[in-house]
C-alpha positions as CSV (number, residue, x, y, z in Angstrom):
1,M,-4.1,-13.9,-4.3
2,L,-2.7,-11.1,-6.5
3,S,-2.6,-13.2,-9.6
4,A,-6.3,-14.2,-9.2
5,A,-7.4,-10.5,-9.2
6,L,-5.7,-9.8,-12.5
7,A,-7.1,-12.9,-14.1
8,A,-10.6,-12.0,-13.1
9,L,-10.2,-8.5,-14.6
10,V,-9.0,-9.8,-17.9
11,T,-11.6,-12.6,-18.1
12,F,-14.4,-10.2,-17.6
13,A,-12.9,-7.9,-20.3
14,S,-14.3,-10.2,-22.9
15,P,-17.9,-11.6,-23.5
16,A,-16.6,-14.3,-21.2
17,P,-18.2,-17.5,-20.1
18,A,-21.8,-17.8,-17.9
19,A,-25.3,-19.4,-18.0
20,R,-28.5,-20.6,-19.7
21,A,-31.8,-21.5,-18.1
22,A,-33.5,-24.8,-18.6
23,T,-36.6,-23.0,-19.6
24,A,-37.5,-19.8,-21.6
25,P,-36.3,-17.1,-22.1
26,D,-33.3,-17.8,-24.4
27,L,-30.2,-16.6,-22.6
28,R,-27.5,-17.1,-25.2
29,V,-25.3,-14.0,-25.9
30,I,-24.3,-15.3,-29.3
31,R,-27.4,-16.8,-30.9
32,R,-27.7,-19.1,-33.9
33,L,-30.8,-18.5,-36.0
34,S,-30.3,-21.7,-38.0
35,R,-28.1,-24.8,-37.9
36,R,-26.0,-23.5,-40.8
37,H,-23.0,-22.5,-38.8
38,R,-21.5,-24.4,-35.9
39,F,-18.4,-22.1,-35.3
40,V,-18.1,-18.4,-35.2
41,R,-14.8,-16.5,-34.9
42,L,-14.8,-12.9,-33.7
43,R,-12.0,-10.3,-34.2
44,V,-12.3,-7.7,-31.6
45,E,-10.6,-4.4,-30.5
46,I,-10.2,-4.1,-26.7
47,D,-9.5,-1.0,-24.5
48,G,-9.0,-1.0,-20.8
49,D,-6.5,-0.1,-18.1
50,G,-5.0,2.4,-20.5
51,V,-4.0,-0.4,-22.8
52,R,-5.4,-1.1,-26.3
53,G,-5.1,-4.5,-28.0
54,K,-6.8,-7.1,-30.1
55,E,-8.7,-10.2,-29.3
56,T,-9.6,-13.3,-31.3
57,G,-12.5,-15.4,-30.0
58,L,-13.6,-18.8,-31.3
59,Y,-16.9,-20.2,-30.2
60,D,-18.6,-23.6,-30.7
61,L,-22.3,-22.7,-30.8
62,T,-23.4,-26.3,-30.3
63,D,-21.7,-27.2,-27.1
64,G,-20.3,-23.9,-25.7
65,R,-16.6,-24.6,-26.1
66,Y,-14.6,-21.4,-26.6
67,V,-11.2,-19.9,-26.6
68,E,-10.3,-16.2,-26.4
69,R,-6.9,-14.8,-27.0
70,I,-6.1,-11.2,-26.1
71,A,-2.9,-9.5,-27.5
72,A,-2.2,-6.4,-25.4
73,G,1.5,-6.5,-24.5
74,P,2.2,-7.4,-20.9
75,V,-1.6,-7.6,-20.3
76,S,-2.0,-10.3,-22.9
77,F,-4.1,-13.2,-21.8
78,S,-6.1,-16.2,-23.0
79,D,-8.8,-18.4,-21.6
80,G,-11.0,-21.2,-22.7
81,F,-13.3,-24.1,-22.1
82,D,-12.8,-27.3,-23.9
83,G,-16.0,-29.0,-22.8
84,A,-14.5,-30.4,-19.6
85,R,-11.8,-28.0,-18.4
86,A,-11.8,-24.3,-17.9
87,W,-8.3,-22.8,-18.3
88,S,-6.4,-19.5,-18.5
89,A,-2.9,-18.5,-19.6
90,D,-0.9,-15.3,-19.0
91,A,1.1,-13.3,-21.5
92,T,3.8,-16.1,-21.7
93,G,1.1,-18.7,-22.7
94,M,1.6,-20.7,-19.5
95,P,-1.7,-22.6,-19.0
96,I,-3.5,-23.1,-15.7
97,V,-6.5,-25.4,-15.5
98,A,-9.1,-24.1,-13.0
99,G,-9.4,-26.4,-10.0
100,N,-11.3,-24.4,-7.5
101,A,-14.9,-25.7,-7.5
102,E,-16.5,-22.3,-7.8
103,D,-14.2,-21.1,-10.6
104,R,-14.9,-24.2,-12.6
105,L,-18.7,-24.1,-12.1
106,D,-18.8,-20.4,-13.0
107,A,-16.9,-21.1,-16.2
108,I,-19.3,-23.9,-17.2
109,A,-22.3,-21.7,-16.4
110,W,-20.9,-19.0,-18.7
111,A,-20.4,-21.5,-21.4
112,H,-24.2,-21.9,-21.6
113,F,-24.3,-18.4,-23.1
114,F,-22.4,-19.8,-26.1
115,G,-24.6,-22.8,-26.6
116,R,-23.7,-25.4,-24.0
117,R,-26.4,-27.9,-23.2
118,G,-24.9,-29.7,-20.3
119,P,-26.5,-31.4,-17.3
120,E,-26.3,-28.2,-15.2
121,R,-29.8,-26.9,-14.5
122,P,-30.0,-23.6,-12.6
123,A,-33.1,-22.5,-10.7
124,V,-34.6,-19.6,-12.7
125,T,-36.5,-16.8,-10.8
126,P,-38.0,-13.8,-12.5
127,L,-36.8,-10.6,-10.7
128,A,-38.4,-7.8,-12.6
129,A,-40.6,-7.0,-15.7
130,R,-40.2,-3.4,-16.7
131,S,-41.6,-1.7,-19.8
132,T,-38.3,-2.2,-21.7
133,E,-36.5,-5.1,-20.0
134,L,-36.8,-8.4,-18.1
135,V,-34.5,-9.6,-15.3
136,V,-34.1,-13.2,-14.3
137,R,-31.9,-14.7,-11.6
138,L,-30.0,-18.0,-12.2
139,R,-28.9,-20.0,-9.1
140,Y,-26.5,-22.8,-9.7
141,A,-25.9,-25.4,-7.1
142,G,-22.4,-24.9,-5.8
143,L,-22.1,-21.2,-6.8
144,S,-21.9,-18.8,-3.9
145,A,-23.9,-16.1,-5.6
146,P,-26.6,-16.0,-8.3
147,I,-26.1,-14.8,-11.9
148,D,-28.6,-12.1,-12.9
149,V,-29.4,-11.7,-16.5
150,T,-31.2,-8.6,-18.1
151,L,-32.9,-9.0,-21.4
152,E,-34.4,-6.4,-23.8
153,R,-38.1,-7.0,-23.6
154,A,-38.9,-6.3,-27.3
155,T,-36.2,-8.6,-28.7
156,G,-35.3,-11.0,-25.9
157,L,-31.6,-10.2,-26.4
158,V,-29.3,-10.3,-23.4
159,T,-28.1,-6.8,-22.5
160,A,-26.4,-7.4,-19.1
161,I,-25.1,-10.1,-16.9
162,E,-24.2,-9.6,-13.2
163,D,-22.0,-12.3,-11.7
164,D,-20.8,-11.9,-8.1
165,S,-19.1,-15.3,-7.6
166,R,-15.9,-15.5,-5.5
167,G,-17.1,-12.4,-3.5
168,E,-16.3,-10.1,-6.4
169,A,-19.0,-8.2,-8.3
170,G,-18.8,-8.1,-12.1
171,L,-21.2,-6.5,-14.5
172,S,-21.0,-7.2,-18.3
173,R,-23.1,-5.2,-20.7
174,F,-23.9,-6.2,-24.4
175,A,-25.2,-3.9,-27.1
176,D,-25.3,-3.3,-30.9
177,Y,-26.5,-6.8,-31.8
178,R,-26.0,-7.5,-35.5
179,R,-27.0,-10.3,-37.7
180,V,-24.0,-11.8,-39.5
181,D,-25.3,-14.4,-41.9
182,D,-27.5,-16.6,-39.6
183,V,-25.9,-15.6,-36.3
184,L,-26.7,-12.7,-33.9
185,V,-23.6,-11.2,-32.3
186,P,-23.3,-8.3,-29.9
187,F,-20.7,-5.9,-31.5
188,R,-20.2,-4.0,-28.2
189,A,-19.4,-5.3,-24.8
190,D,-18.3,-3.5,-21.6
191,A,-17.2,-5.3,-18.5
192,A,-16.9,-3.6,-15.1
193,T,-15.4,-4.8,-11.8
194,R,-14.0,-2.8,-8.9
195,Y,-10.7,-3.0,-10.7
196,G,-11.9,-1.0,-13.7
197,T,-13.9,-1.2,-17.0
198,W,-12.9,-2.9,-20.2
199,H,-14.5,-2.2,-23.6
200,E,-14.8,-4.5,-26.6
201,R,-15.8,-3.7,-30.2
202,V,-16.2,-6.5,-32.7
203,R,-14.6,-5.6,-36.1
204,A,-15.3,-8.8,-38.0
205,A,-17.0,-12.2,-37.8
206,D,-16.5,-15.3,-39.9
207,F,-17.6,-18.9,-39.8
208,P,-14.9,-21.6,-40.0
209,D,-16.3,-24.8,-41.6
210,D,-14.2,-27.1,-39.5
211,V,-12.2,-26.6,-36.3
212,P,-9.9,-29.2,-34.7
213,D,-10.8,-30.3,-31.2
214,D,-7.5,-29.2,-29.7
215,A,-8.3,-25.6,-30.7
216,F,-10.1,-25.2,-27.4
217,E,-7.6,-27.0,-25.2
218,P,-5.0,-25.3,-23.0
219,P,-1.9,-24.3,-25.0
220,P,1.4,-26.1,-24.6
221,R,3.8,-25.0,-21.8
222,P,6.2,-22.3,-23.1
223,Q,9.9,-23.2,-23.2
224,D,11.1,-20.0,-21.6
225,A,13.1,-21.1,-18.6
226,E,16.6,-22.5,-18.0
227,L,18.3,-24.3,-15.1
228,D,20.8,-27.2,-14.9
229,G,20.6,-29.3,-11.7
230,I,19.5,-27.7,-8.4
231,T,20.1,-24.1,-7.5
232,R,20.0,-23.1,-3.8
233,V,18.9,-19.6,-2.9
234,P,19.2,-18.0,0.6
235,L,15.9,-17.1,2.3
236,E,15.8,-14.0,4.5
237,M,12.8,-13.9,6.9
238,R,11.5,-10.4,7.3
239,R,8.5,-9.9,9.7
240,G,7.6,-13.5,9.0
241,H,7.9,-13.3,5.2
242,P,10.3,-15.3,3.0
243,V,12.5,-12.9,1.0
244,V,14.9,-13.8,-1.8
245,A,17.2,-11.9,-4.1
246,I,16.5,-11.6,-7.9
247,R,17.8,-9.7,-10.8
248,I,15.8,-8.3,-13.7
249,D,17.7,-7.9,-17.0
250,D,21.0,-6.3,-16.1
251,G,19.7,-4.3,-13.2
252,P,20.7,-4.3,-9.5
253,V,19.8,-7.0,-6.9
254,L,16.2,-6.7,-5.8
255,R,14.7,-8.1,-2.6
256,V,11.3,-9.7,-3.1
257,L,8.7,-11.8,-1.3
258,F,8.6,-15.4,-2.6
259,D,4.8,-15.8,-2.4
260,T,2.7,-18.7,-3.7
261,G,-0.2,-16.3,-3.5
262,S,1.3,-13.8,-5.9
263,S,2.4,-13.2,-9.5
264,N,5.3,-11.1,-10.6
265,I,5.1,-7.7,-8.9
266,L,7.5,-4.7,-8.5
267,T,7.1,-1.4,-6.8
268,P,7.4,1.7,-9.1
269,E,10.8,2.5,-7.6
270,A,12.1,-1.1,-8.1
271,A,10.8,-1.1,-11.7
272,R,12.7,2.2,-12.3
273,R,15.9,0.8,-10.9
274,A,15.5,-2.3,-13.1
275,G,15.1,-0.1,-16.2
276,L,11.6,-1.4,-17.1
277,Q,9.2,0.6,-19.2
278,T,5.7,0.6,-17.9
279,V,2.4,1.0,-19.8
280,G,-1.2,1.4,-18.9
281,E,-2.8,2.1,-15.6
282,G,-5.3,-0.1,-13.7
283,K,-6.1,-1.3,-10.3
284,I,-5.4,-4.5,-8.3
285,G,-6.6,-5.9,-5.0
286,G,-5.1,-8.0,-2.3
287,M,-5.8,-9.1,1.3
288,G,-7.3,-5.7,2.1
289,P,-10.7,-4.5,1.1
290,N,-9.5,-1.7,-1.2
291,V,-7.7,-1.4,-4.5
292,V,-4.4,0.2,-5.4
293,R,-2.9,1.5,-8.7
294,Q,-0.9,-0.8,-11.0
295,R,0.9,-0.5,-14.3
296,Y,2.4,-3.2,-16.5
297,A,5.9,-4.1,-17.8
298,T,7.8,-7.0,-19.4
299,A,11.2,-8.1,-18.2
300,R,13.5,-9.7,-20.8
301,R,15.1,-11.8,-18.2
302,L,14.3,-12.7,-14.5
303,T,17.1,-14.5,-12.6
304,I,16.9,-16.2,-9.2
305,G,20.0,-18.2,-8.2
306,R,21.0,-19.9,-11.4
307,A,17.5,-20.2,-12.7
308,V,16.5,-17.9,-15.6
309,L,13.1,-17.0,-16.9
310,R,12.7,-15.0,-20.2
311,D,10.1,-12.5,-21.3
312,Q,8.1,-12.3,-18.0
313,P,5.1,-10.0,-17.4
314,F,5.2,-7.8,-14.3
315,S,2.6,-5.8,-12.5
316,V,4.0,-2.5,-11.1
317,V,2.0,-1.9,-8.0
318,D,1.9,1.0,-5.5
319,D,2.5,-1.1,-2.4
320,H,4.4,0.5,0.4
321,T,3.3,-1.9,3.2
322,S,6.1,-4.5,2.9
323,G,9.2,-2.4,2.5
324,L,10.3,-4.8,-0.2
325,D,10.9,-4.4,-4.0
326,G,8.0,-6.6,-4.9
327,A,7.1,-10.3,-5.1
328,I,7.6,-13.4,-7.2
329,G,5.6,-16.6,-7.1
330,C,3.3,-18.1,-9.7
331,E,5.4,-17.7,-12.7
332,V,8.6,-19.1,-11.1
333,L,6.8,-22.0,-9.5
334,Q,5.1,-23.0,-12.8
335,R,8.5,-23.5,-14.3
336,F,10.5,-24.9,-11.3
337,A,9.8,-27.3,-8.5
338,A,10.7,-25.5,-5.2
339,R,11.8,-26.9,-1.8
340,F,11.3,-24.4,1.0
341,D,13.3,-25.1,4.2
342,F,12.3,-22.2,6.4
343,R,14.3,-23.4,9.4
344,R,17.6,-23.5,7.4
345,K,16.5,-20.3,5.5
346,R,16.9,-21.6,2.0
347,V,14.9,-22.5,-1.0
348,E,16.0,-24.9,-3.7
349,L,14.8,-24.9,-7.3
350,A,14.9,-27.7,-9.9
351,R,13.3,-28.3,-13.3
352,D,11.8,-31.5,-11.9
353,A,10.8,-32.4,-8.3
354,G,12.4,-35.8,-8.8
355,A,15.8,-34.0,-8.4
356,F,14.9,-33.6,-4.6
357,G,14.8,-37.4,-4.1
358,I,11.6,-37.4,-2.1
359,M,10.3,-40.9,-1.3
360,S,7.1,-40.1,0.6
361,T,3.6,-39.8,-0.9
362,P,2.7,-36.3,-2.2
363,I,-0.4,-34.3,-1.5
364,A,-2.5,-33.5,-4.6
365,F,-3.6,-30.0,-5.0
366,R,-5.7,-28.0,-7.5
367,F,-5.3,-24.4,-8.7
368,S,-7.4,-21.6,-7.3
369,G,-6.2,-18.9,-9.7
370,C,-2.5,-19.7,-9.6
371,Q,-2.4,-20.7,-6.0
372,P,-2.3,-24.3,-4.6
373,E,-5.6,-25.3,-2.9
374,I,-6.1,-28.6,-1.0
375,D,-8.9,-30.2,1.0
376,G,-8.6,-29.7,4.8
377,A,-10.4,-29.0,8.0
378,L,-10.4,-26.6,10.9
379,D,-11.2,-28.3,14.1
380,G,-13.2,-30.9,12.1
381,M,-15.0,-28.3,9.9
382,P,-14.1,-29.3,6.3
383,G,-13.3,-26.9,3.4
384,A,-10.8,-25.8,0.8
385,I,-7.6,-24.3,2.0
386,S,-5.1,-22.3,0.0
387,I,-1.3,-22.5,0.6
388,D,0.3,-19.1,0.9
389,T,4.0,-18.6,1.6
390,G,3.3,-14.8,1.5
391,D,1.1,-14.9,4.6
392,A,2.8,-14.2,7.9
393,N,-0.2,-15.4,9.8
394,A,-0.6,-19.1,10.7
395,F,-4.1,-19.4,9.4
396,D,-6.6,-16.9,8.1
397,V,-10.2,-18.0,8.1
398,T,-12.3,-16.3,5.4
399,A,-15.0,-14.0,6.4
400,P,-17.9,-16.0,4.8
401,F,-16.8,-19.2,6.6
402,V,-16.6,-17.3,9.9
403,R,-20.1,-16.0,9.4
404,A,-21.5,-19.3,8.2
405,H,-20.2,-21.2,11.1
406,K,-20.6,-18.5,13.7
407,L,-16.9,-18.9,14.6
408,V,-16.5,-15.7,16.7
409,A,-19.1,-17.1,19.2
410,R,-17.8,-20.7,18.8
411,Y,-14.2,-19.7,19.8
412,R,-15.4,-17.1,22.4
413,T,-13.0,-14.5,21.2
414,H,-13.2,-10.7,21.5
415,Q,-9.5,-9.8,20.8
416,I,-9.4,-7.7,17.5
417,G,-6.4,-7.1,15.4
418,F,-5.5,-5.3,12.2
419,A,-3.0,-6.1,9.5
420,D,-1.6,-4.0,6.6
421,A,-1.6,-5.5,3.2
422,I,-2.1,-4.6,-0.5
423,G,-5.6,-3.1,-0.6
424,G,-5.5,-1.6,2.9
425,A,-5.8,-2.9,6.5
426,S,-7.9,-6.1,7.2
427,M,-9.6,-6.8,10.5
428,G,-10.0,-10.0,12.3
429,F,-10.5,-11.8,15.7
430,F,-7.6,-13.8,17.2
431,A,-8.3,-17.3,18.4
432,H,-6.6,-20.8,18.7
433,A,-7.6,-24.0,16.9
434,K,-6.9,-27.4,18.3
435,T,-6.2,-29.0,14.9
436,L,-5.7,-27.9,11.3
437,R,-5.8,-30.6,8.7
438,L,-4.0,-30.1,5.5
439,G,-4.8,-33.0,3.3
440,P,-3.6,-36.0,5.3
441,V,-1.3,-33.9,7.6
442,V,-2.5,-32.5,10.9
443,A,-1.0,-29.5,12.7
444,H,-1.9,-28.9,16.4
445,D,-2.4,-25.8,18.4
446,V,-2.6,-23.3,15.6
447,P,-3.2,-19.6,16.1
448,I,-6.0,-18.4,13.8
449,I,-7.5,-15.1,12.6
450,L,-11.3,-15.0,12.1
451,N,-11.6,-12.4,9.3
452,A,-14.3,-9.8,9.2
453,A,-13.6,-8.6,5.6
454,S,-16.4,-7.3,3.3
455,A,-14.1,-7.3,0.2
456,G,-10.7,-8.6,-0.8
457,A,-9.1,-12.0,-0.7
458,M,-10.5,-12.8,2.7
459,N,-14.1,-12.4,1.5
460,D,-13.8,-15.4,-0.7
461,P,-16.8,-17.7,-0.2
462,A,-15.2,-20.6,-2.0
463,E,-12.5,-21.3,0.6
464,L,-12.3,-22.1,4.3
465,G,-9.0,-20.2,4.7
466,N,-5.4,-19.5,4.0
467,V,-2.5,-21.2,5.7
468,G,0.7,-19.2,6.1
469,I,4.3,-19.3,7.2
470,P,3.9,-20.1,11.0
471,V,2.3,-23.5,10.0
472,L,4.4,-24.1,6.8
473,E,7.7,-23.6,8.6
474,R,6.9,-26.6,10.8
475,F,7.7,-28.6,7.7
476,V,10.0,-28.7,4.7
477,T,7.4,-27.6,2.1
478,V,7.9,-28.7,-1.5
479,F,5.8,-27.5,-4.5
480,D,5.6,-29.3,-7.9
481,Y,3.2,-27.1,-9.9
482,R,3.8,-29.0,-13.1
483,N,2.2,-32.1,-11.6
484,S,-0.2,-30.3,-9.2
485,R,1.3,-31.9,-6.0
486,M,3.1,-30.8,-2.9
487,W,4.8,-32.3,0.2
488,L,4.8,-31.3,3.9
489,L,7.9,-33.1,5.1
490,R,8.7,-33.4,8.9
C-alpha cells in the first residue's frame, strides 16, 4: 500500500499515459502534424517534493508506446508501455509489470494521448463549452472513474486531464505548446495529487530515425542482492504485526515491520541512527485518509539475516503509530523468495523458491503496485484481494465494495471500530464472514472489517479487500515475486 502511493505520485509527475476518443476532438497531448516523424525524444527538467532532476521521455507517435526515465536521486523512477504491458521501476531499476486490471487499463487509456489506436473505445460526453475551453468526459469500460479532458477552444490543444482512478484524484495541466519540426509538444506540464505537485519543463526535443522495440520494454532486473543458500530470520509478533531485525550500512540493529504492502521505510529517528542523509520533502498516504510528511534517502547496504541488498532507496516517514523503526517489503521480496511461518515465528529467505522444496501447486498472483493480488471471494462475492503481511486485521473490505454490495445491511452490523495507521485513523464496522476464498484456498469463519473510508488505501475501487495476518497465520505463506506466485501451505 505505501509503495503504490509513491509510484502514483511519480507517474503523475510526467506527461504520463491516458486517453483518446473514438471521435473528434483530437485528444493527443503530443501531436504529429505530418507522418514525417514516428518517434520523439524529450529531455525534461523536473521539480517536486523539494527534489530537482532530469527526465528523458521516448514516445512512439504511431502506436502510443512510451518510456520515461526520471533521474532524481532516491526519487528516481521509470515507467513505460510496450504496446501490451504497462510497467514501472524504482530507483534501483527493478521492474514491475502492472497486473491490477484498473492500473493496466488506465495506462492503456493514457497511451492514447501519445498516438495509440487500439481497440479501446471510450464513451465520450461533452461536459462544458465555455468561451475559451471545451471539456469532454471519457468513460472506459472497467475504469472506476471517468477521465475528464479540457481543451483550448481556439486551438483544440489539451490543457488539462483529470484522472481519479483507483480512488485517487490526479490533475495534470499542459501549456506552452511549441512546434518542433512537424510535432506539437507541451513544453510545460504540472501534475497535482493530494501528495503534492510536480513541475516539468521541456528543454529539448529530437526525433530518432529508428528505435529498437526493446527500448519500451521493462528493464532487466538489477544484480544488487547477495545470499548463499537459505537464511532464517526470527519473527517477533507485535500487536499482530511481524517484526524483523535489519541493519543499514554499519548502523545499529533496527526493528521493522515485514510488510508485503510496503516499500522501504524508516522513521526520522531510525534514519538518524542509521546515519542516512535525507533529501526533499513530500507527502505519502497509507491506510488512513490523510497524508504524512516524508523525505528520501539511499542506503548503501541493507542486511536481513545473511541476505544483503545494495543501494536501496528509503522513504523517511513521520509515522509514530507503530512504535517501530520502519518497514521493509517490496524491495526485499522482489529479490528473495520468502517463507513466512508465523506459528514458529520465523521467516526464511532464498534466492529461489525452489530452495524450499515445495511440491504443491502454487497460486498465481499479479502485482497491484508492488503488492500481490489474487482472485478471491467473500461469502461468494468475487473480487480482487491483496495479500498484506502488514495488516493486523483478518480481512479489510474496501469502502467502495462495502457500498456497492450494501454489506453493512447484509451483515446486520452496527459495531464500529477505529484503527490507527499511516495517514490517520480509519473507521469500519465489525462483522464475520462464513468463507473467504483466496485463489483455490478457502478460510472459514473470518472476522472482517467493513471500511467506511473516503480516502486512502481502503477507498480503492479496484479491489474487494485486503487479507492480513490472522488469516495468513493459518498457513505457512510463501512468496515468489520473481515468478508471480505464492503458496498457502497447511
